[in-house]
N, C-alpha and C positions, 0 to 999 in steps of 0.2 A: 386430738380432741379440742374443739373450740368451745369455750365457755362464755356465754353472754349473760350479764347481770343487769337487770333493769326492772322497770315496772311491768305489770301484767299487760297493759296495752302494747308496749314495745315487744314483749315476748310473743304475744299473739300475732302481731304483724310479721315478725320474722318467720315464725313457723308457717303461717298461711302463705306468706310470700314464697317460701321454698316450694310448697305444694303447687302454687299457681304457676311458677316458672316451669316446673316439670310438665304440668298439664298443657300449657300453651306451646311448649316446644315438642312435646311427645304425648299426644292425646291418649295413646293406648297405655299410659303409665299404670304400673301396679303399685297400689298404696297398701300400707299396713296400718290398720286402725286400732287404737287403744281405747279402752273404756276408763272409768274412774273420773275424778273431778278435773284433773289437770288439763285434758284436751278439750273440754267443753267450749271454752272461749274461742279456741281455734276453729272448731266446727261451726260455731255461730258466725265467725268471720268468713269462712269459706262459703257458707250459705249466703251471706250478704254479697259476696263477690259474684256468686252464681246469679243472684237475683238482679243485682244492679249493674254488673259489667259483663254478664254473659259467660262467666267462667263455666266450662262444660266438663262434666264427668261422664258423658255419654259413651265414650270409647274406653274408659278406664275400668280397671278391676280393683277389688279391695279384699284383703284378708284380715280377719280378726286375730288378735293375739291369743285369746283364750276363751274358755266357756265353763260355767258351772256344770257339774254332773248332776243330773236328776231333776233339774227345774223343768217344769212343763213348758211347752212352746209358747203359751200365752202368759207366762209369768213376767211381770214388769221389769224384774231385775235380771232376767236372762240376757246375756250380753248381746245376742243377736237382736233382741227386742230393743235394747238400749241404743245400739248403733242405728237401727232403723229409725228410731224416734229422734235421735240427736242429729243425724246427718243424712242417712241413705234416702229417706223418704222426702227430704227437703231439697234435694238436688236431682239431677237427671241421670243417675246411674241406670244402666239397662237392667231389665229383670234378670236376676241370677248373677249379677256381676259382683255382688258382695257376699262373701262366704265366710263361714266360721266352723270350728270343730263341732262335731255333733255330740253334745253332752247327754243326749237321750238314746244313743246307740246301744243295742244289745251287746255288741262286741266292741268295747271301748278301745282296746288295743288295735283292732283292725281299723277303726275310725281314725285313730291317730296316724297310722301308716298311710291311709288314703289321703288324709289332709296334707301331710308332708309331701306326698307325691303330687297333689294338685297344685301346691305352691310351686314346686319345681317345674311342672308342666307349663305353668304360666310364665316361666322365665325368671322367677324369683321376684322379690319385692324391690322396687326402686327406692321408695322412701318409707321408712317405718316410724310412726309416731309412738313414743314411749312415755310412760310415767315411771315412778320409782316408789316402792313401799318404804315404810319407816325402818324395816329390817334389811333394806337393800335389795329386795327382790325386783326383778323386771319380768313382765308378764306375770305368771305365777311360779317362777323359778325361785323357790324359797331357799334360804341359807342351807348349804350342803349340796345344792344341785350341781351335777356334773357340768363343767364348762364345755363339754363336748355333747351335751344332751340335745335330743331332737324331740319333736312333738310327742307327748306322753301324758299319762294320768299322774297327778300329784296330790298329796295331802296337804291342806293348808295348815300353817302354824296357828296357834291360838291368838297370837298377836295380829296376824292378818285377818282372822275372823272377827276379832274385836274392832279392828280398824274399819272393816267393811260392814259392820252392824248398822252403821248410819244409813245404809241403803235399804235395810230391812227393818225399819222402824225402831232401831236401837236394840233389836232382839238378836243377841249372838247365836242363840240356839237355832234361829231361822237361816243362818248362813251355812250353805253346804260345806261339808268337810273336804270334798273332792272336786277337782277341776281337771279339764284338759287344757294343756298349755303348749304353745310353741316352746321348744327348748332354746337354751342359750346359743347353741351352734346354729339353729334355725334363724334366730334373730340376727346373729352376726353375719349371716349370708346376705342380708339386705345391703343395698349399695349405699344408702345414706340413712343414718339413725338420728332422729330428732327427739330429744328427751326434754320434757318440761317438768319442773318441780317448783312448788311454792310453799311457803310457810316454814316456821322454825322447826316443826316436828320432822321435817325432811333433812335438816341440816347435817346431822351425823351421817346419814346414809349418803348424802351428796359428797361430803368430805371423803368418805371411804371410797366412793366410786371414782372420784376425780384424782385424789391425792394419796390414797392408801395403796397397800399391796394388792396385787391381783390374787383373789382368794375366793374359794367357794363359800366362805363365811359371809362375804358381801358379794352376791352374785353379779350385781351391776358393775363391779370393778372390771369384769371381762371386757367392758366397752373400751378400756384403755388400749386394747389390742386391735381395735377397728380403725381402718384408715380414714373414715369420714363420719365423725360424730359431732353433732351440735347439741350442747347442753344449755338450756334456757332456764335461768333462775331469777327469782326475785331476791331482794336483799336478805330476807329472813332465811331462805333456803341456802343462801351463800354464806351464812354467818359463821360457819366453821372452816371456811377455806383459807388456808394460809397464804395463798397467792391471789387473793381476791382483787387486790389493787392492780396487780399485773394483768389479770383477766380484763378488768375494766379498761385499762390503758390500751390493751391489744385491740379490743372492740372499737374504742374511740378512734384509733388510728388505722383501722383496717382500710386497705386500698379500695376505692370505689369499684374497681373492676373485679375484685375478688368476692365471689358469692359465698353464702354459707354452704 
């Protein structure tokens, strides 16, 4: 696990640079896209590179991490709508190239199985963008999630619903209780994981993820078992890391030939 601590502009450039290198070397790259606040600056930077330098997504595919259950297709906080608004409609993805789990399906269990199979049929995800919740969840794998879990329906914790109420006008009651989410094993199958976290409210979750025991109590801690993880943090999110100075030195002296 590589930990990079810096300002948001630096973190944004590192994440966007990793995506660009993949797309330019392998145009048919499969990306994993996250919602929430953390990736937004990265999406803006990728749009800028598309507009100004010709970075193309035309042959790429992308899969969403998760989706609320029951939100109508035109709801502004439906994750498929959010991704369309924040990046998909602003670059040159081909029609149908960006897919997400179907939170409106009549048979949700079948929709989860089909989504899992679709990702596998695409050859798996090359680079997955991630955020982390204050309780240590990634995607919507809440504390207690099986480390071997696959795409499935989950019930959100009250903490997560309260955290996400900001997207629903501050109304916790408007936040759905159920979601479809890629499982921890699904996420771990991606070849490169890039996680972004900012703000001191994420500091304890980041500490447990990077330096704590691998435990279902802190689901993101499973990333310690992945061979290629890049964790991008601002100073506040890194505030609880015991080895923060070492991580800074490692990044400062990283060989030029060694990519993230």
